[in-house]
C-alpha positions, 0 to 999 in steps of 0.5 A: 312075886304076887302083887301086894294089893287086892285085885279088882275082882278081890275088891269086889268080892270083899265089898259084896260079901262083907255087905251080905254078911253085914246086912244079915248080922244087922238083922240079927243084932237090931232086936237086941237093944229094943226087944225088952222095951217094945215087946211088952205088948206080946202075949206071954211076955216075961224077962225069961221069954225075952231072953229066949227070943233074943238068943233063939237064933243062936241055937239054930245057928250053932246046930246048922253052921257046920252042916251048912258049910259042908252042904256048900261044898257039895251043892255050891256056895251061892245056892246055900247062901241064897237058901240061908237068906230065904230062911232068914227072910221067912223067919223075919216075917214069922216074927213080924206077924206074931202077937205072942212072944212064942211066935217071935221065938219061932221066927228068931229060930227060923232066922238062925236056920239061915246059917250062912257064915261058913258058906260066905267065908268059904266063897270068899276063900274060893274067890281070892288068892291065898296071899290076899285071903287074910285081907279079905277076911279082915274086911268082912270082920270089920264089916261085922263090927260096923253092922253091930254099931249101926244096929245099936243106932238103927234098931231103936230109931227104926222101932220107934218109927215102925214098931216092933213088927216093922223092925222085923219086916225091915230085917226081912228086907235086908235079907232080900237085899243080901240076895240081890247082892249075891246074884248081881255082884258076887262073882261066880267061883271057878275053883274051890279053895282047899277044904282045910282052909274053909269048912269044918271036917267032922273027924277033926272037931274033937281034936280042935276041942282037945287043943288047950289053946283053942279050947281057951279061945272057944270057951272065951267066945262062948262066954263073951257072947253069952254075957253080951246077950244077957246084958242086953236082956237087962240093960235096956230096962235098967236104963229106963229105970235110971231115967233114960227114956227108950226113944233116946237109948241110941244116943247112948249106945252108938257114941259109946260103941264108936268111942270104945272103938278108939279106946281099944286101938291102944290095946291092939297096938301095944299088944302087937308091938310088944308081942304081948297079946296075952296081957292086953287080952287080960286087961280087956277082961278086967275092963269088962269086969269093971263095967259089969261091976259098975252096972251091978252096983249102980243100977239106978245111976245113969251117969255111972251106967253110961261110963260102964257101957263105954267100958263094956264096949271097949273090952268087948270090941277088943276081944271080938276083934282079937279072937278070930285072929288068935284062932287062925294063929293057934290052929294046926296047919291046914285045919283052919276050917275046922277050928273056925267051925268049932269057934263059930258054933261056940259063939252062937251057942253062947248067944242062946245060953246068954238069952236063957241065963239073962232072962232067967236071972233078970226075972228072979234076981233083977238087973243087978243079978244079970250083971253079977252073973256076967261078972262071974263068967268073965272072971272064970274066963280070966282064970282060963287065960292064965295058961294062955300063950302069946302067939308066934307072929307067923304068916300062913299060906295055902299053895297048890301042889303038883306031884306024881304020887304020895312019895313025891308029896312027902319029898316035896314037904321035906324040901319045903321044910328046908326053905328059909323062913318055913316053920311048918310045912304040910302037903295034903295029898287028897287036896293037892295043896301045901299049908305053910307057916312062915316067918318074915324071912320066907320067899314065896317064889322059892316055895312056888318053885318047889311046888310046881316042879314034877320030878 
């Protein structure tokens, strides 16, 4: 049996790639709590264009996420990641040098063209054993959440000290730091993980969209990031109107985000122990609705807004942490790369639409109109969850398979299916791998024995 812990190399992979991902996402997030406040000197400034500038990266991310992952299959992970970070740095400089809001929009769109998420996750898969891969992905996911929390702290403080241009230059520096980490600390892959585990297959995307459980989750991440982006178009301006000067916004955001992290833990624990993720999911959506309703109804009350921000981050943190895990559990065996490709595209497209809708709603309806629109969208998502199923608690394995021909591969799949604990087994001839979904009774050594035998 393989070791239950990460090897030294896998720890290095997790730390370095999580750092690269976190630095880049921090660069994207830091603008959110400050742009509406510090961008008012830009020519062409309006709430609509504020929303477009905040969300512009989402459109190019959504368009290029899957193609960049496919290019990493062809040309290698590291070159594509480095190209993406270079594009991000160029976009940062373009935004920093702009004295019009249209130039900032262009810079943010160029930042989004550095769509490296798929390539980073694929590289993480290449450099880790199949039984440890989930742990490494979880570390990367935690780092993304931490980068969002830090962006709420660093963004306002850095902008106060450096100005808006200085903030964009800082995001460029973070991208360059990410390039050094890739070059100096990320190991070079010797093998490549199966494509079904990492990057999207275009011919499978329609099937992912037609799956009712996956569609609910893709629609959910679209709505979640739409609402998040829209809220941050209006909330900073609303807090100023309620009496909180812009220099002190981090004093609300950061403690609220950290407090929300602890408040969401009971939802996760109860959902896992009782195997009732659906109910916890719906409770998180109700918490979001209460937060948005409070923001809409008490837009001029700082204390109510502060509690509403805490509740908003509680619901957001739980849903953001739960959705990727649910995608992995509901996706067809061997199609995780395609399922995550659709998921990531939906997430970034939601951010773009959130900027558009948030900016337009604020310009014509005010802050309360933005929060009410978000409330309606979360209610739509809550309705969609009525048909949601609780996932079966299974583990997934991707194992190398040794066989002579297609007939032998089919025989191998039949043998795997008969093993104790195996719920589903698929042997992919072209990739020479077997995808397994198993319960707690599964014995990994038995599967390896079947897959390593040549008849």
